[in-house]
SEVO-526888 format. One record per residue (C-alpha): x, y, z; residue in three letters. Coordinates in steps of 0.1 Angstrom, whole numbers. Layout:
N
REC, X, Y, Z, ALA .
...
% end
This chain:
120
REC, -120, 946, 143, UNK .
REC, -125, 909, 139, UNK .
REC, -99, 884, 127, UNK .
REC, -105, 861, 97, UNK .
REC, -87, 835, 76, UNK .
REC, -97, 837, 39, UNK .
REC, -86, 808, 17, UNK .
REC, -92, 806, -20, UNK .
REC, -85, 781, -47, UNK .
REC, -74, 794, -81, UNK .
REC, -76, 775, -114, UNK .
REC, -48, 751, -122, UNK .
REC, -39, 767, -155, UNK .
REC, -29, 800, -140, UNK .
REC, 7, 810, -137, UNK .
REC, 22, 818, -103, UNK .
REC, 23, 855, -113, UNK .
REC, -15, 855, -120, UNK .
REC, -21, 838, -86, UNK .
REC, 0, 865, -69, UNK .
REC, -21, 891, -87, UNK .
REC, -53, 875, -74, UNK .
REC, -39, 877, -38, UNK .
REC, -29, 913, -44, UNK .
REC, -64, 921, -56, UNK .
REC, -79, 905, -25, UNK .
REC, -55, 925, -3, UNK .
REC, -65, 957, -22, UNK .
REC, -102, 950, -16, UNK .
REC, -96, 946, 21, UNK .
REC, -74, 976, 25, UNK .
REC, -98, 999, 5, UNK .
REC, -125, 990, 30, UNK .
REC, -105, 999, 61, UNK .
REC, -93, 964, 68, UNK .
REC, -58, 950, 70, UNK .
REC, -41, 919, 56, UNK .
REC, -15, 907, 82, UNK .
REC, -2, 877, 63, UNK .
REC, -4, 861, 29, UNK .
REC, 7, 825, 22, UNK .
REC, 7, 807, -11, UNK .
REC, 5, 770, -5, UNK .
REC, 12, 761, -41, UNK .
REC, -4, 738, -67, UNK .
REC, -21, 709, -49, UNK .
REC, -42, 679, -60, UNK .
REC, -79, 682, -52, UNK .
REC, -99, 653, -36, UNK .
REC, -124, 656, -65, UNK .
REC, -129, 676, -96, UNK .
REC, -142, 712, -91, UNK .
REC, -153, 729, -123, UNK .
REC, -132, 705, -144, UNK .
REC, -100, 711, -123, UNK .
REC, -81, 683, -107, UNK .
REC, -56, 706, -91, UNK .
REC, -57, 742, -77, UNK .
REC, -34, 769, -64, UNK .
REC, -41, 775, -27, UNK .
REC, -37, 809, -11, UNK .
REC, -45, 820, 25, UNK .
REC, -49, 855, 38, UNK .
REC, -50, 865, 75, UNK .
REC, -74, 895, 77, UNK .
REC, -83, 921, 103, UNK .
REC, -116, 937, 92, UNK .
REC, -152, 942, 99, UNK .
REC, -181, 921, 85, UNK .
REC, -189, 945, 57, UNK .
REC, -153, 943, 44, UNK .
REC, -154, 905, 45, UNK .
REC, -188, 905, 27, UNK .
REC, -173, 927, -1, UNK .
REC, -143, 905, -4, UNK .
REC, -165, 874, -7, UNK .
REC, -187, 891, -33, UNK .
REC, -157, 901, -54, UNK .
REC, -142, 866, -50, UNK .
REC, -174, 849, -61, UNK .
REC, -175, 870, -93, UNK .
REC, -139, 862, -103, UNK .
REC, -138, 833, -128, UNK .
REC, -102, 823, -119, UNK .
REC, -113, 814, -83, UNK .
REC, -130, 780, -81, UNK .
REC, -136, 779, -43, UNK .
REC, -132, 801, -13, UNK .
REC, -139, 801, 24, UNK .
REC, -137, 827, 51, UNK .
REC, -135, 817, 87, UNK .
REC, -136, 840, 118, UNK .
REC, -109, 831, 143, UNK .
REC, -100, 842, 178, UNK .
REC, -64, 848, 170, UNK .
REC, -40, 844, 141, UNK .
REC, -12, 818, 142, UNK .
REC, 23, 832, 147, UNK .
REC, 48, 820, 122, UNK .
REC, 40, 797, 93, UNK .
REC, 6, 779, 90, UNK .
REC, 1, 742, 94, UNK .
REC, 2, 738, 56, UNK .
REC, 36, 755, 53, UNK .
REC, 51, 735, 82, UNK .
REC, 39, 703, 65, UNK .
REC, 57, 712, 32, UNK .
REC, 88, 720, 52, UNK .
REC, 87, 686, 69, UNK .
REC, 82, 668, 36, UNK .
REC, 112, 687, 21, UNK .
REC, 134, 677, 50, UNK .
REC, 124, 641, 48, UNK .
REC, 131, 641, 10, UNK .
REC, 166, 655, 16, UNK .
REC, 173, 629, 43, UNK .
REC, 162, 601, 20, UNK .
REC, 184, 614, -8, UNK .
REC, 213, 617, 15, UNK .
REC, 211, 580, 26, UNK .
% end
């Protein structure tokens, strides 16, 4: 089985529960096609560099997937049909990162810096 990272951007007007439901639906698609989701990360609501389908912000979600090509094709097909998803990308990787992704480490660093500034 090949390893993939699947990142999708959900509309800004969705609640966190709806975003979690989208991630759960993607996980269900993968698992129903003999794949496995090893990690799911929600990066939160972030600003976009430019408007995408009238959205200035989007909820970012990343899934680490172990699956074959047909499973990934089905996941991408289902994702492209969903109106709540404004963009997605699936990348084949050699190995998955251990621990939190770069985006999660970045938010942890920013939180630490903010606390240090408030303490001074």
